[in-house]
VOGU-951846 format. One record per residue (C-alpha): residue number from 1; residue in three letters; x negated, y, z. Coordinates in Angstrom, 3 decimals. Layout:
N
pos/code/u/v/w
NUM/ala/X/Y/Z $
...
***
This chain:
409
pos/code/u/v/w
1/met/3.464/-81.014/111.489 $
2/ser/6.675/-79.936/112.790 $
3/asp/9.522/-78.308/111.494 $
4/ile/10.417/-74.738/112.624 $
5/leu/14.090/-73.477/111.302 $
6/val/15.881/-69.708/111.192 $
7/ala/19.516/-69.725/110.088 $
8/arg/20.104/-66.622/107.873 $
9/gln/24.051/-65.486/106.434 $
10/pro/24.135/-62.667/103.389 $
11/ile/25.232/-59.367/103.883 $
12/tyr/27.265/-58.352/100.933 $
13/asp/27.680/-55.191/98.950 $
14/val/30.765/-54.142/97.930 $
15/tyr/30.174/-55.536/94.598 $
16/leu/29.090/-59.368/96.609 $
17/asn/25.911/-58.433/95.545 $
18/val/22.926/-59.849/98.096 $
19/phe/22.007/-57.054/100.059 $
20/ser/19.899/-58.450/103.244 $
21/tyr/20.734/-61.278/105.249 $
22/glu/20.643/-61.547/109.640 $
23/leu/18.135/-63.765/110.609 $
24/leu/19.646/-65.956/113.836 $
25/tyr/17.130/-68.803/116.184 $
26/arg/18.995/-72.317/115.976 $
27/gly/16.788/-74.544/117.796 $
28/ser/18.593/-77.825/115.277 $
29/lys/19.533/-78.518/112.289 $
30/glu/23.056/-80.203/113.922 $
31/asn/23.571/-77.673/116.154 $
32/asn/24.340/-74.225/114.230 $
33/phe/25.329/-71.973/116.436 $
34/tyr/22.750/-69.991/118.854 $
35/asp/22.965/-71.496/122.413 $
36/gly/22.814/-67.974/124.651 $
37/asn/19.456/-69.332/126.531 $
38/asp/16.924/-67.009/126.350 $
39/ala/17.616/-63.634/124.131 $
40/asp/13.723/-62.025/124.081 $
41/ala/12.529/-66.067/123.065 $
42/ser/15.058/-66.267/120.963 $
43/thr/14.083/-62.707/119.474 $
44/tyr/10.229/-63.621/119.800 $
45/arg/10.324/-66.644/117.201 $
46/val/12.834/-65.356/114.793 $
47/met/10.301/-63.165/114.294 $
48/val/7.083/-65.790/114.317 $
49/asn/9.035/-68.580/111.886 $
50/ser/10.361/-65.944/109.590 $
51/phe/7.293/-63.046/108.967 $
52/leu/3.968/-65.958/110.274 $
53/asp/5.696/-69.001/109.026 $
54/ile/7.971/-69.730/106.894 $
55/gly/6.921/-66.688/104.846 $
56/ile/9.919/-63.712/104.404 $
57/ser/9.400/-63.988/100.490 $
58/lys/11.165/-67.626/101.000 $
59/leu/13.078/-67.006/103.201 $
60/thr/14.456/-63.618/102.148 $
61/gly/13.760/-63.345/98.482 $
62/tyr/12.567/-59.922/99.845 $
63/lys/14.787/-58.299/100.618 $
64/arg/15.618/-57.000/104.956 $
65/gly/16.286/-59.105/107.514 $
66/phe/18.587/-57.723/110.119 $
67/ile/17.483/-59.701/113.377 $
68/asn/18.516/-59.719/117.001 $
69/phe/16.541/-57.437/119.179 $
70/thr/17.025/-56.763/123.023 $
71/glu/16.235/-53.829/124.922 $
72/arg/13.077/-55.220/126.162 $
73/ile/11.490/-56.167/122.539 $
74/leu/13.477/-53.304/121.302 $
75/leu/10.688/-51.308/123.656 $
76/ser/8.153/-52.953/123.546 $
77/gly/6.767/-51.511/120.303 $
78/ile/6.113/-55.338/118.727 $
79/val/8.292/-54.244/115.320 $
80/ser/5.570/-52.597/114.557 $
81/ile/3.286/-55.280/113.547 $
82/phe/6.108/-56.340/111.118 $
83/pro/6.640/-54.142/107.676 $
84/lys/8.849/-51.846/108.208 $
85/asp/10.472/-52.759/104.093 $
86/tyr/11.461/-56.677/105.091 $
87/ile/12.853/-56.356/108.871 $
88/gly/15.993/-54.419/109.968 $
89/ile/16.628/-53.470/113.641 $
90/glu/20.329/-54.919/115.375 $
91/ile/20.746/-52.647/118.855 $
92/leu/22.375/-55.190/120.881 $
93/glu/26.001/-54.044/122.308 $
94/ser/24.448/-54.994/125.308 $
95/ile/21.729/-52.579/125.532 $
96/ser/22.457/-48.969/127.396 $
97/pro/21.131/-45.367/124.592 $
98/thr/18.532/-43.959/128.337 $
99/asp/16.451/-41.977/127.507 $
100/glu/14.400/-44.858/126.312 $
101/val/15.766/-46.339/124.064 $
102/ile/17.233/-43.316/122.517 $
103/asp/12.910/-42.484/122.485 $
104/met/11.685/-45.111/120.929 $
105/cys/14.498/-45.537/118.601 $
106/lys/13.754/-42.721/116.787 $
107/asn/10.251/-43.190/116.918 $
108/leu/10.728/-46.252/115.183 $
109/lys/13.062/-44.746/112.097 $
110/glu/10.376/-41.767/112.175 $
111/ser/8.232/-44.759/111.008 $
112/gly/10.944/-46.128/108.542 $
113/tyr/12.482/-48.792/110.347 $
114/met/16.058/-49.572/109.397 $
115/ile/18.417/-48.960/112.789 $
116/ile/21.562/-51.934/113.046 $
117/leu/24.179/-51.165/115.058 $
118/asp/25.734/-54.695/116.483 $
119/asp/29.246/-54.893/117.764 $
120/phe/29.130/-51.034/117.946 $
121/val/31.799/-49.623/120.083 $
122/leu/32.236/-45.202/120.598 $
123/thr/31.568/-43.827/123.429 $
124/glu/30.457/-40.705/124.411 $
125/asn/27.421/-43.072/125.825 $
126/thr/26.908/-44.419/122.454 $
127/gln/27.302/-41.034/120.194 $
128/ser/24.275/-40.056/120.318 $
129/leu/23.002/-44.418/119.194 $
130/leu/25.414/-42.919/116.618 $
131/glu/23.581/-40.425/115.021 $
132/leu/20.351/-42.706/114.798 $
133/ala/21.797/-45.286/113.035 $
134/asp/21.071/-46.543/109.296 $
135/ile/24.331/-49.056/109.550 $
136/val/26.868/-49.591/112.413 $
137/lys/28.121/-53.168/112.396 $
138/met/32.188/-53.311/113.149 $
139/asp/33.591/-56.350/114.240 $
140/phe/36.380/-57.464/112.437 $
141/leu/37.695/-59.960/114.467 $
142/asn/38.123/-58.813/118.282 $
143/thr/38.749/-55.171/117.185 $
144/ser/42.359/-52.814/116.689 $
145/asp/42.577/-51.909/112.764 $
146/glu/43.073/-48.513/114.009 $
147/glu/40.056/-48.569/115.508 $
148/leu/38.242/-50.289/112.231 $
149/lys/39.998/-47.889/110.434 $
150/asn/39.451/-44.441/112.198 $
151/ile/35.795/-44.997/113.092 $
152/ile/34.159/-44.226/109.783 $
153/lys/36.430/-40.772/108.095 $
154/pro/34.132/-39.440/110.226 $
155/tyr/31.244/-40.486/108.465 $
156/lys/31.551/-40.947/104.884 $
157/arg/30.147/-38.091/103.780 $
158/ser/27.767/-38.849/106.186 $
159/lys/23.975/-41.135/105.242 $
160/ile/25.796/-43.564/107.899 $
161/lys/26.553/-46.719/106.515 $
162/phe/29.697/-48.552/108.041 $
163/leu/28.899/-52.825/107.688 $
164/ala/31.948/-54.678/108.498 $
165/glu/31.070/-58.249/109.967 $
166/lys/33.472/-61.497/110.398 $
167/ile/34.989/-61.318/107.530 $
168/glu/37.480/-64.714/107.730 $
169/asn/39.863/-64.138/104.260 $
170/arg/40.177/-62.268/101.419 $
171/glu/42.980/-59.447/103.126 $
172/lys/40.628/-58.445/105.495 $
173/phe/37.699/-58.250/102.567 $
174/glu/40.198/-55.881/100.610 $
175/arg/40.813/-53.697/103.184 $
176/ala/37.613/-52.827/105.278 $
177/lys/37.066/-52.059/101.238 $
178/glu/39.705/-50.140/100.902 $
179/trp/38.536/-48.070/104.205 $
180/gly/34.854/-47.745/103.237 $
181/tyr/32.949/-49.612/104.068 $
182/ser/30.327/-50.404/102.082 $
183/tyr/28.700/-54.044/103.461 $
184/phe/29.876/-57.465/104.386 $
185/gln/29.277/-60.322/106.708 $
186/gly/31.272/-63.518/107.783 $
187/tyr/32.856/-67.013/107.598 $
188/tyr/34.751/-65.775/104.169 $
189/phe/31.366/-65.509/102.343 $
190/asn/29.198/-67.765/104.105 $
191/lys/28.494/-69.574/107.557 $
192/pro/24.785/-69.191/108.673 $
193/thr/22.832/-72.253/107.065 $
194/ile/19.829/-73.006/108.600 $
195/val/16.031/-73.090/106.803 $
196/ser/14.012/-75.802/108.061 $
197/his/9.879/-75.299/107.463 $
198/lys/7.484/-78.150/107.943 $
199/thr/4.520/-75.771/109.433 $
200/ile/1.446/-76.911/112.223 $
201/lys/1.257/-76.611/115.347 $
202/pro/-2.270/-74.696/116.269 $
203/leu/-4.380/-75.745/119.154 $
204/tyr/-3.556/-73.582/121.686 $
205/ser/-6.265/-73.732/123.475 $
206/asn/-7.934/-72.301/120.444 $
207/val/-4.590/-69.688/120.681 $
208/ile/-6.041/-68.934/124.456 $
209/lys/-9.596/-68.058/123.444 $
210/ile/-8.079/-65.738/120.806 $
211/ile/-7.460/-63.591/123.124 $
212/glu/-9.266/-64.227/125.591 $
213/met/-12.257/-62.879/123.522 $
214/leu/-10.231/-59.798/121.905 $
215/asn/-9.137/-58.890/125.906 $
216/arg/-13.540/-57.802/125.834 $
217/glu/-12.253/-55.359/123.156 $
218/glu/-15.476/-53.769/122.188 $
219/asn/-17.457/-56.268/123.140 $
220/cys/-15.894/-59.045/121.442 $
221/asp/-17.670/-60.988/119.641 $
222/met/-16.868/-60.989/115.775 $
223/arg/-18.493/-63.744/114.462 $
224/lys/-17.327/-65.776/117.074 $
225/leu/-14.114/-65.086/116.462 $
226/val/-14.024/-65.381/112.597 $
227/gln/-15.629/-69.445/113.458 $
228/leu/-13.348/-69.969/115.433 $
229/ile/-10.079/-68.689/113.701 $
230/glu/-11.486/-70.643/110.623 $
231/tyr/-11.442/-73.833/112.449 $
232/asp/-7.736/-74.246/113.144 $
233/pro/-5.707/-74.526/109.966 $
234/ala/-2.770/-73.085/111.007 $
235/ile/-4.103/-69.801/112.888 $
236/thr/-5.680/-69.026/109.502 $
237/leu/-2.612/-69.836/107.344 $
238/lys/-0.102/-66.804/109.927 $
239/ile/-3.101/-64.579/110.123 $
240/leu/-3.100/-64.443/106.034 $
241/arg/0.881/-64.510/105.965 $
242/leu/0.778/-61.246/108.316 $
243/val/-1.847/-59.421/106.168 $
244/asn/0.008/-60.575/102.541 $
245/ser/2.475/-58.265/103.707 $
246/val/3.532/-55.300/102.389 $
247/met/2.502/-53.079/105.819 $
248/tyr/-1.250/-54.702/105.512 $
249/arg/-1.432/-54.944/101.754 $
250/gly/-4.433/-53.594/99.907 $
251/phe/-5.858/-53.538/96.472 $
252/ser/-8.853/-55.522/96.781 $
253/glu/-7.751/-59.013/97.646 $
254/ile/-8.026/-61.296/101.079 $
255/thr/-11.277/-62.922/99.907 $
256/asn/-12.179/-64.534/103.693 $
257/ile/-11.100/-64.488/107.572 $
258/gln/-13.354/-61.228/108.621 $
259/met/-11.663/-59.356/105.336 $
260/ala/-7.716/-60.100/107.145 $
261/leu/-9.030/-59.380/110.484 $
262/ala/-10.618/-56.521/109.691 $
263/arg/-7.271/-55.260/107.441 $
264/ile/-4.922/-56.434/110.870 $
265/gly/-6.728/-54.335/113.213 $
266/met/-7.526/-56.224/116.112 $
267/lys/-4.975/-54.944/118.467 $
268/asp/-2.098/-56.217/115.372 $
269/leu/-4.010/-59.717/115.946 $
270/lys/-3.425/-59.531/120.005 $
271/val/-0.200/-58.736/119.370 $
272/cys/-0.035/-61.701/116.369 $
273/met/-1.875/-64.418/118.757 $
274/met/0.425/-63.506/121.909 $
275/leu/3.559/-64.342/119.615 $
276/val/2.041/-67.350/118.497 $
277/leu/1.143/-68.488/122.004 $
278/ile/4.937/-68.186/123.429 $
279/asn/6.207/-69.241/120.297 $
280/gly/4.436/-72.992/120.538 $
281/leu/6.134/-73.405/124.537 $
282/asp/8.201/-74.867/125.588 $
283/lys/11.618/-73.179/125.620 $
284/asn/11.831/-73.917/129.418 $
285/lys/8.623/-72.506/130.479 $
286/pro/8.727/-69.350/131.178 $
287/asn/6.197/-66.458/130.332 $
288/glu/4.946/-65.440/133.936 $
289/leu/2.922/-68.777/133.427 $
290/ile/1.176/-66.726/130.504 $
291/arg/1.710/-63.655/133.080 $
292/thr/-0.438/-65.633/135.889 $
293/ser/-3.059/-67.043/133.414 $
294/ile/-3.975/-63.429/132.111 $
295/ile/-4.017/-61.869/135.330 $
296/arg/-6.078/-65.382/136.695 $
297/ala/-8.394/-64.216/133.821 $
298/lys/-8.906/-60.192/135.259 $
299/met/-8.927/-61.324/138.437 $
300/ala/-12.201/-64.050/138.313 $
301/glu/-14.314/-60.941/136.240 $
302/asp/-13.021/-59.122/138.396 $
303/ile/-15.282/-61.728/141.578 $
304/ala/-17.999/-61.360/139.565 $
305/val/-18.743/-58.252/140.127 $
306/lys/-17.824/-58.020/143.090 $
307/ile/-19.834/-60.940/144.272 $
308/gly/-22.415/-58.783/142.015 $
309/arg/-23.031/-62.027/139.694 $
310/pro/-21.463/-59.793/136.712 $
311/gln/-23.614/-61.900/133.439 $
312/leu/-20.477/-64.372/134.245 $
313/gly/-17.907/-61.903/134.060 $
314/glu/-16.963/-63.558/130.135 $
315/thr/-17.627/-66.861/131.758 $
316/phe/-15.333/-66.533/134.621 $
317/ser/-12.610/-64.430/132.778 $
318/leu/-11.864/-67.680/130.486 $
319/met/-11.515/-70.250/133.508 $
320/gly/-9.389/-68.335/134.086 $
321/leu/-7.668/-67.799/131.109 $
322/ile/-7.056/-72.086/131.090 $
323/ser/-6.473/-72.826/134.438 $
324/leu/-2.276/-72.873/133.886 $
325/met/-3.155/-74.298/130.313 $
326/asp/-2.001/-77.514/131.512 $
327/val/1.052/-76.555/132.366 $
328/met/1.662/-74.703/129.983 $
329/ile/1.350/-76.333/126.926 $
330/asp/1.581/-80.288/128.768 $
331/met/-1.348/-81.387/127.709 $
332/pro/-4.407/-82.868/130.270 $
333/leu/-6.283/-80.195/131.599 $
334/asn/-9.125/-82.780/130.079 $
335/thr/-7.967/-82.415/126.866 $
336/ile/-7.742/-79.296/126.365 $
337/leu/-11.335/-78.562/128.088 $
338/asp/-12.766/-81.300/125.826 $
339/ser/-11.033/-79.142/122.716 $
340/leu/-12.169/-75.593/124.084 $
341/asn/-16.508/-77.904/123.967 $
342/val/-16.661/-74.922/127.446 $
343/ser/-19.664/-75.307/129.693 $
344/lys/-19.745/-77.645/132.327 $
345/asp/-20.138/-75.135/134.967 $
346/ile/-16.146/-74.193/134.157 $
347/glu/-15.247/-77.879/133.183 $
348/arg/-16.764/-79.020/136.236 $
349/ala/-14.441/-75.604/138.337 $
350/leu/-11.933/-76.874/136.854 $
351/leu/-11.347/-80.890/137.289 $
352/tyr/-14.104/-81.156/140.179 $
353/pro/-14.018/-78.525/141.716 $
354/ser/-17.072/-79.182/144.344 $
355/asn/-19.893/-76.522/145.958 $
356/asp/-20.451/-73.798/143.502 $
357/ile/-19.534/-71.067/142.806 $
358/tyr/-16.905/-71.533/139.847 $
359/ser/-15.240/-73.681/141.681 $
360/tyr/-15.319/-71.243/145.115 $
361/thr/-13.678/-68.659/142.509 $
362/ile/-11.040/-70.187/140.484 $
363/glu/-9.847/-71.980/143.955 $
364/leu/-10.281/-69.162/145.910 $
365/ile/-7.674/-67.108/142.835 $
366/lys/-5.570/-70.282/143.293 $
367/ala/-4.619/-70.403/146.657 $
368/phe/-4.349/-66.600/147.133 $
369/asp/-1.586/-67.249/144.234 $
370/asn/0.052/-69.714/145.924 $
371/ala/-0.318/-67.771/149.729 $
372/asp/-2.639/-69.932/151.340 $
373/trp/-3.866/-67.547/153.106 $
374/glu/-6.307/-71.026/155.330 $
375/lys/-8.112/-71.420/152.347 $
376/val/-7.777/-68.251/150.896 $
377/ala/-10.338/-67.221/154.264 $
378/tyr/-11.997/-70.036/153.504 $
379/tyr/-13.241/-69.346/150.239 $
380/ser/-13.121/-65.062/151.015 $
381/lys/-16.361/-66.339/152.670 $
382/lys/-17.653/-68.865/150.685 $
383/leu/-17.660/-65.821/148.202 $
384/asn/-19.000/-63.677/150.433 $
385/ile/-15.933/-61.098/149.865 $
386/ser/-13.128/-59.396/152.426 $
387/ile/-9.359/-60.424/151.759 $
388/ser/-8.855/-57.060/151.227 $
389/asp/-11.487/-56.210/148.412 $
390/leu/-9.536/-59.191/147.014 $
391/ser/-6.210/-57.955/147.785 $
392/asp/-7.431/-54.869/145.629 $
393/ile/-9.049/-56.943/143.170 $
394/ser/-5.484/-59.153/142.511 $
395/val/-2.991/-55.349/142.737 $
396/arg/-6.174/-54.207/139.398 $
397/ala/-5.774/-57.219/137.502 $
398/ile/-2.050/-56.681/137.763 $
399/val/-1.363/-53.139/136.653 $
400/trp/-4.549/-54.031/133.979 $
401/cys/-2.407/-57.460/132.414 $
402/asp/1.121/-54.954/132.742 $
403/lys/-0.423/-52.285/131.256 $
404/his/-2.250/-54.292/128.069 $
405/tyr/0.650/-56.736/127.082 $
406/glu/3.544/-54.888/128.352 $
407/tyr/5.001/-55.844/125.038 $
408/ile/5.360/-59.003/125.128 $
409/leu/5.416/-60.542/129.128 $
***
């Protein structure tokens, strides 16, 4: 059992009714501010904590939650697994309005998502973003009265609404209303309050194994997948929370995990599991560890094919995928392997490498990762695979990883 935290700050309409909440990442109850360490990771954690752990009904009473999006996460399209009626996409002021950003905002807006511009400054470059916005947030602490008053004038008859943020006294609130602002946020009304929630941590080795199974796409064994999820209460709870959001909700109630998976779909389930995995990593552990483990899995699978043992592809893939799990989640590798109940061949190769193709394969990949060319030459010879072929396999694995996981890594 562990605590997860999300700070929420109400956003009010002109009648002081709560319109929505801004949802913010907080690392501890003692520090009610953002430490600025990793904007991507903070957004991931807010999304997972809000929608998969606490539940948006408890956090906002089914009102929309505004979440800050970095350019990387915006362009990933990962928001599509979350219900459009309960999430607002705040475009940070640091995001440049490139053609790619504009196209993504258009697509999201057409899909029904709300686009909010945060700390907006009108320039020739940002005009195109303004035309796509549903709400524009203006900083009442660090912007001149003249700019705050004039920016809203051309849009009073448009569908674009303006939000006055950092309202710290009644005078600013009254002034914002007079100028035509529709929504209000700031310390005058409320400071962000931290919502704490107890959650069960999933067994991250199970999350890794689920991701590995989902990578097989058409060859995914649904029976094993369902069994793996059913045996982990934390994963089951997150999936049920996701499937019961308005986005996936159907007319029939969910009676089992298999029905829940059919409702979500394999693509969204994979995104969900990757988010769960990243959310569970230590803040100081880079996502590159996940990327490397996925590349190792693909390399191992392709090596099996290259050496004429394609029937070992899935086994080699799992071996590569879990080879960095001890570093990722600070758990001894032998403990992880016990919990996964993997084959003795994988266990031996990872813990006590010896003279067999399992050991040769994982040792070759590790040597290649570390640019230990002496060992690369040794294990390549053992597997009868050329350095040129190994390089091709590595490049294909990197391209494959970036294509399949561009939304998360």
